[in-house]
N, C-alpha and C positions, 0 to 999 in steps of 0.2 A: 503493500499500500504506500510505501514511501517512494516518491519519484526518484528514479535512479540518478539522473543528472544532478539534481539538487543534493542528493545524499553524497555523491562523489565530491562536489565542490565544498560542502560543509566539512567533510572528512579532511579535505585539503586545508581548509582554514584551521581546523583543530590541530592538524599536524604542523602547520606553520607556527601556530601559537606555542606548541610544545617545543619547537626548536628555538623559539625566542625566549621562553620562560620555562620554569621547571614544570614537571608533569601535573602536579595538583595545585599549582600556584593560584589558579582561578578561585579556589575555595578560601584562600587566605588574604585576598585583596581587601585592604581597608576601605570601608564604605562601599562594599561590593555592589549592593543593589542599585545605588545611585549611579555608580560608575558604569555598570553594564547597561543600565537603562540609557545613560548618555551616549555610550558607545553605539548602541543599536540605533539611536536617533541620528548620530553623525552619519552612519552608513546609509540610513534611509534618506536623509536629506541630500546626501551626495547623489543618490539615485534620482531623487526629484530634480536635482540640478542638471541631470543628463549624463552624469558619470556612470560607468558600468563597473569599472575595476579599480580597486584600491591601489594607489600609486606605490605604496610601500611593498605590499605582498604580491601584487599582480592578480589577486583573486577577486572574484565578484563581490561587490559590496553587499549584495543580498546574503551571501554565505556568511560574511562576517556578522551581519545583523542577526541572522538565525543563531549563530553561535552565542552571541551576547544574550539573546532571549532564552536559549537553552540553559545557560548558566543562571539567569534570573529564575527560571522555573525550578531548577535544582535547589537553589538557595531558599526557596519558599517551602520546600518539602519538610 
């Protein structure tokens, strides 16, 4: 039920984050809920401005936004 192209790009974004930060670092971020919400918004606004790919990672902004939202969801559990 998960769209395969989206899943692949989200996996790439997670892998990119793992190479940049430690494996479980996302759980230890100070003020994580606000920061992940803000990160998701930054990527969504970039899409709204007509950008498709994040200039730093080269990955689709949507994938980065989804990762931020996934982290928000997990923090709320």
